[in-house]
C-alpha positions, 0 to 999 in steps of 0.5 A: 500500500502506498505511504500517501494511501495508508497515511490517509486511510489512518486518519480515516479510522481514526476519526470513524473510531472516535465518533468523528463520522463527517470527518471520517466520511470525507476522508474515506470518499477522497481514499475512493475518488483516487481508489475506487477499488480500494476494498479497506475504504468501501468496507469501513464506509459501509461499515460507518454507513450501516452504523448511521442507520443507513444500510441501503447505502453501504451496500454497494460499498460492501460489494466492491470491497467482496470484490475487490478481496474475497479473501477477507472474511470480515467483508462478509460478514460485514455484508450479510450482516446489513443485508439481514438488517434490510429483511433482505433475507434470500439474498442473505442467505445466498452470500452466506452459502458463497461464503461458506463454501469459501471457506468462510467460519467462526463465531460471527459466522455461526451468529448470523446463520442463528439470525437467519434460521430465527428469522426463517422461523417468522417469516414463513406461512403459518401451516394451515394458510399454507393447507388453504393454499394447496388445498385450492391448487389440487382442486384446480382452482387455480385462480383463487390460489394465485390470488390468495398466494400473492397475498400471502407473499406481499405478507411473507416476503422471506418465505421461499415457499410460497413464489415456488408455490406460485411458480407451480400455479403459473406453470399449470396455467401454461403461464411458464415465463412468469413462473419462472420468475417466481422461481428464480425469487424462490431459489434466491430466497432459499439457495437449497431450496431443491424442488424450486431448482427441479420446478424452474428446470421443468419450467425453462423445458417446456419453453425449449430451454433445455441447455439451462434446463439441464443445468437447473435439474443437475443443481437440484441433484448437487443439493441433493443426490437421491431426488428421484424427480430431478434425476427422471427430468433430467433424463427426459430432457437429455433425451430431448436433445439426443444425449441418450446415453446421458439420459439412460444413465438418469433411468438408470439412476431412477430405477436405483433409487426406486425400483417401482418407478414404472413410468422410469422402467418404460422410457429407459425401454424407449432408448434401449429400444432406439439404441437396437438393444430390444432385449433390453427393451422388452425387460424393461417394458415388462417390468413396467407392465409388472408395476401397472398392468394396465398403462395402455401406453406401455403394452403399445410400446411394447408391441412396438418392439415386438413388431420390430424384432418380427415377433408377431403374435406376442406383439398383436397380444399386446395390441390387443390389450391396448384397445381392451384398456383404451378403446379408442387409442387409433394407433393400436388400432392402425398398428395391429391391423398392419400386424395382422395385414403382414401375417396374412389375416387380411379380413382382420386387417381389413374391418381394423383399417376400417375402424380406424377409419371411424374413429379418426375420420380423416385421411389417414394411411390407413386409407391406403392401406385399406385401399390395396387391401381391398384389392389383395382381396378382390384377387387383384394385383395392386401394382398392376392397378397402381400403374395404371392410375398413374400410367402418364406419370410413369409414361414420362421418359424423365420418370419425374414431374417438375413444377414451381411454388414460389417460397414464402418470404417467411418460410426460411427464417422459420425454418432457420428458428426449428430444432435440427440434427446433426447426422450423427443423431438423425439416425436415432429419430429415423425408426423404420425410415430408410432415408436414415444415416444417409446424410454424410457431412455438414447437413442438419436434418429437422428434429424428427420427420413431422414438420407439418405437425409444426403449428407455425402459419408459415408452415400450414400455409406451405403444406396447404399449398403443397397438397393442393399442388400435388393432388391437382396434378396426380388427379388423387387426394395425398396421404403425408407420411413424412415431412423434414427439411434439410440444410446442407453446408460446406461439403455434404451430401445425401448418399443414394437412398430410397424412401420405401419403408418396410411396410411399403414393402410389406404390402406392396405399395411402391405404385402409390407412393411418391417423393418430392423435394421442394427447394427453398434455397438452392444455394452455391449453384457455382460450386464444383458440387452444386448439389443437383438432385441425380435419379438413378436407374435411369441416371437424370439430373436435375438443376432446380430453381428456387421454388422447385417442386420435383416429385418422382416415385419413393422407390427411386434411388437419389442422391445430391453432392453439394460443396457451396459456400452458402446454405443449400435448403430443402424440404422432403415429403413423402406421400401416397395417393389414395 
């Protein structure tokens, strides 16, 4: 410390100790004008202000002193004491916890801890009033519970349980942004409130802020390592961002802590299925069913896995169980019909397809299957009729149709905002898709194959335009099976592939299934590999423009290679004529 600075500090401290507060403050401020970050001057000026009953004016000085030297325990103690005097209990608790983590200890620190504990007892909502709030919430009277909760928070501003509960109510109302504010307040008041950290994670997850949610769940687990709900929720969000091995670890931890957690067994089984560990999937589905025999979704998931490994009879048993438990489970009827169809029970399949038609009351894949099953029952080969129906399509030498739908002004922006997968993650969501694992290099694929399921008006408008355009060209209603986007950057490719799945082959639907590629942005057309669409057997190369829509049989092999500097963005749509 410089001699002049040290001399000035001694003069200020002497005046301070002898009650000459104005003189002391004047000297402290003089020091801070030339040394604004000086820890001693800031701390002592803060102490002086607290002594004069102006603790709120002391806080900035204590903060600066602490930033100057976090190893000075007295700085922590003075700062926490001022917060307690100002009744900022939550902030005081948080600061004390931070200090403890840095080794803060001693009689003065223990005294502060006792003060905070004593304050907490007087600041908590009485149990009978808390019970009233909980009762209203359980009854579903969220509005009244919210009104009472807000009033309680005004009366008991230091009870961390109140903002946590207000956050829960807001989440139940779908107001997740507001809920997050309450959860953060609860954490500020009670940094070790594990429920608040977990609930904050849930709200962040609902908003798609997955990485932040992961941090919150991990904090809850750090505070309480056996907190089952946090482990489970962490598994859910890790699955959402395709960190599957980490999600598996979480679900295994849940089952270790609570072997009777049926949903954890179900989720672990689903991940095992995705990862190709079918025996493990079947075992955990079995555990889930043993714990909850009447859970239709678990029977449905197990049936899917069994069908996937061609154990049709066992799969059919579980589909039948699903329908018994939930007679309106449309997908169970559909997949049961497909299983019967595959096993040759055509009349049973026909009846189930008809049931699906009636339950769904809209165009679905069952109409495609039903149409061709009718042909089969009439002893007519579907392929012959299919070819004749679309003779004009196949008579073209090129074997494709080209048209144009102008690119909507917001489509690029909307696609850029949607979740996407890297090539190594795409295969996890491409179940039964022949085109899985064909994209190489810098390709981003939409999260899943249901782009048109989004409620975004720009996407819905394009879906309508696409459906109308294609229906008019092919003179048929259509059922869209897959819809997705792919963004090509740098050196990237879609290697030769087709878009028939195992059911198309099983039911001989080659003649009524088509693939379509829509070019939102063609990218760098001057590149060595400009991403032209190559159709194979016979070989045709198509150089598209923005807005071009290329339609060709889904059975036809095709590929594209791109190494441009700009992004090349396409939509892929696979559909059937009905």
